[in-house]
N, C-alpha and C positions, 0 to 999 in steps of 0.2 A: 502494499500499500505506500503509496506516496502520497507524503506530508510536507504541507508550505508553512508559508507566514511566521510571526511570532511564537516563542516556548510556552507552553502553557505552565510549564514549573521548571526551573533551572536554579540549578546551584553555582555560585562561582565564589573559587577560592576558598571552598569551605574543609571546614578544620574541626574534628571531635578531637581531644585529650583527656586522657585524664590521669589524678595523680597518681603516683607510687607510691606504696606504702611505707613506713620505716626508711623515707631519706629514697627511697629508688628513683630512681631516671621517669620523668613524664610517658606513658605511653602515649604515641602517635596515633590510633586508631584508624580515622581520615586524617589527611596528612595532604591537603590541596588538592580540592576535584572541583573541576567544571563538569557541568552535564546540563543538559537541557531534553526535555520530552514536548513534544510539539500536540497537539491537538489532535487522537485520533490514530495515536504512534504507540507500539508496544515497543518498548526497550527492556531487554534484558541484562543484567546486570550479574557477572559471571565470575566465581572464582570460587578456590580453597575455602574451607571452613576457617576463621582467623584473618581472613585477610580484609576485611574491614566492610564486608556487603552489607551484613545490615545493622552494624552502625550508622551506614551513609544513608541505610533507607529510613531507619529510625527517626535519623536527623531531617531529612524531607518531609516526615510529617509532621516534626514540631516536640516530636516526644523525647527527643535529646539535644538540647539548645546548644548550638556552635562555638566552638571556643574563640574562629574566626569566620570572616566570611559570610554569606549570607543566601537563605532561599528567599526564590521570589516566585509567587503564582499568579497569572493572568495581567504580568507587570505589575505587579506589588511587592513590595519587600513583605515577607513573614513577620509578623508580629507576633511577640512571645507572651503579652496579658491573656488573661484565662480567658476573657471574654471572646478575644482574635481568634486564640487558637479553638475553642469552640464551633465558633462559624468556616473557620477556614477545613476542620475535623467533619462538616456537612459535603464538602467537595471534596474531598481526599479522603476517600477509607483502604483503611489496614485487611489485608487478605491472608489469616496466619496458617504457617504448615498443616496445626497439627488441629483437625475438627473437632477430637473426641475432649482436648486439653482449653478446646477457645468456648466448646457450648456447658452452658451449667447442667448437670444434668437432671435435677431439679424444674426445670422449664422446660416447657413446650414447648415445640418446633413454632409456637406463635408467639410464644412470649420472649423468647429468643431472638426474632427476627421482630418484632414490635419493639423491643426496646433500645434502639437507636430513636426512632420518632417521640419516645416517653422521655428519653432521654431531652433529646435537641428540640422538644414543641413542634408546635406548627401547626397548620389547617387542613390536615390531608386528611379524611378520613382512614380512620387506622385500619378497620380489616381489610377494606378495596385495596390498601397501601402494599399492606402484608402479603395477600392476596396477589399481586400485580407482581411485586418481588419474587417472590416463590416460584413465576410461572414464567420472569426470564428466568428464572436458576434452573430452570428446566424438570422442576418438580409437580408436576401436572395429575388430574386437578387439584389447584393448591389446596382447596380445602379439606381434602383427604389428608393432609396432615397436619392440619390446625393444630390435633391435639395430641398428636404422636413424641414419642420423650427421645430425646439421641440415642439410647441402650435399643431403640426398635427399629432405627435404620443401620443403613449400610456405610460403609466410611467413602462410599461416593456420595449418597445423599448428603449425609450429615456436612462434608464439604458443601455442598450445594447449598447448604442452611447458610452454614458459612457466607456463603457468596450471596446469598438475598440479605443478611442481615446488614452488609453494607451497600447494597443495591436499594434497602428502603429509601434509601437518604437521596437519593438521585443525583449521587456525585458524578464529577468531570474526571476523575484518576483516578484507578485500584492501584494499591503497593500491594503485589503479591509477595509475599517471603517463602519462598522452595510451597507454591500451591500444592505441587503434586508428591510429596516427598513421603510422604506416610501411608500413600494409596498403592493398591497393584495395580503390575503393569497391565490389565485389563482395562481399569478405571482411569486410568491417566489421562488416554486420548481422549477421553469422552469430558475431562475438564478445562484441557487446553481448547478442544473444539469449542467448547463454552464459553471461555475468553475471547476467544475469535469471533463468536454468534454476537457476544454482546456488543464487541466493536463494533460491528458491522449493524446492529440496529438499533443501541443509543449512543451511539458515537463517543465511545468510552476509549479513553488512553489508560495505558498498564505502563507500571515497572514491576517485571518480576525479577524476582530474587531468586539465584539457583548457583548450583553447582555445578551442570549437567548442562552441557556446549548442546547435544543430542533435543535439548529442552529447549532450546535459544532458538535451535535451527527451524522447528516446528510451527514456532508462534510469534517471532519477534520480527519488527524490521531494522530494526538496527541492536547492535549489541554493543555493551563496555566490559570489557576485561580488568578485573581490578586484584590488585597484588600488593600487599603490604600496605594499605593505605591511600591508590592512587589508580587512576586508572592506567592501565598501559597501552593498551591497543581497543580502538572504536572504530566503528564503522557500518555499515549495510550488514544483515547478518550475514547475504551470501558471498560478498568479498570478501570478509572476513574470516568465513571458516570454511572456505574454501581454498583461500590463498590467503593463510597466517601471515603475518611478517615478524613479528614477536615471539620469542624463544618459546616464552611460557604460554600462549596461545598455542604456539602446536603441540607443547608436550599435554596440555589440557584435552586436545583434540584424538593426541594418540591415543589415548584409553578407549575411547571410543569402539564398541563392538564391532562398527564396519567399517576402523577404520585402516590402511592401509598400511603392513610393513609394522615392527616390532615398536610397543610403546616406551613412550621415553620416561623412564625412569629418575623422575628430580632428587639430588641428592640433600639428603635431609629435611629438616622442616622449615617452614617459612621462621627466617629471625624472629625475634622478639619487636613488638614494636617502640618497645622502649627504647631496642639499640638499632635504631635504623641503619646500615652501614652506609660506608660513603659511596660514593660512585652509583653505577646502575644498581637499584637496591635488589635485582632479581640475580648479581654475578655470582653471588658464593654458589649457585643451583644449578646457573646457565650451560647449559648443553654445550653451546657453541663456542661459549669459552674454554671449555675442555679441552673440547677437541683439538683447537686450535683454530676452526673458522675465524673467531674475529683478531687475533692474532695474525693470520696472512689477510684480512680487511686492514691492519692498521689502526684497530679501535681498543686492542687490549688494555693499554694503560686506560683509556677516557672511560672503559667501561668499569675498572674499577674503583677508578679517583674522580669523574665529573658526572656529578647530579645532570639530569636530566630536566627538562620545562616541562610543567604540569599541559596537560593534554587541553585544550579546549573546548568548549561547551556545545559549537554551534552546528555539528553535524561535521560531514565528508570525512575521511576515511586519515586516521592517524595515528599515528605509533609511536611511543615513548623506549625505542632502544639505539645504541651508536650502532651495531653492528647491523643493522635494520637501515639503517636511514645510509650509511655508508653502499648499500647494497642496493638502495633508491639509485641514489646520486653519481653510481659508478657507470 
């Protein structure tokens, strides 16, 4: 899907830090991120566990206050007063990965979906709004589910109830954090198809947070690959996933079942965000530095000692990698 115009949601120079305990260094969980999401666009935010993607998503929702930078929605900077955040969260809704944990086992489906309306108020007829949200989420006829409890539903149905609870407020953007991670493989495709249908029917935008590049391929217009608090590669999903430029993106793609060749085994674990290394933050685990490719390209010293600029958020194909830049300009 091609989208144009000003961003619906924008992060500019976003940083989120957490104080270390007992005098330990500050952890830079999000360390300078620019990211735009256009109206009607689905963006996948991809990376290993611990790379900062969930913290970034929470800061975009206003659940975490940035240490620096700003978040804008529809061209207006996000304000952090209780009243402003309440109004913002009508327009931007979170969908969590674990529907069982998201739903109160003592609440019926009706009460679970109606909760947002009761918190935020409004003039809509509650019963009609709940029925409409459940219908959009693929639970039909909606009235059949009103008096059911979460334990009476399948995992896929519970996730649809969670999505309906977000839709009942008529948001413009969904932030879905690993929305199918807890579901069986047979159900994942149904939920992804639902998100695509909601975009088509309601014009919803979405940020989908995932560790799975295969999921990004199936649902996203653009992909942003995150490592150690920064986005290291971004672009249209087909460009990035068919011709990845960053060694980290290549490594993530290599472990997909359909990927050709042997998987790339990354050395060690991601560094501690309180001890981000000098130079490219991926260099200690980088296969092209280890196999001599960066040396042959004349950039090995830069990889180890020269930081890379923060990628812009306005779209287009971008990569934060000395070796990739050398190959592009050669």
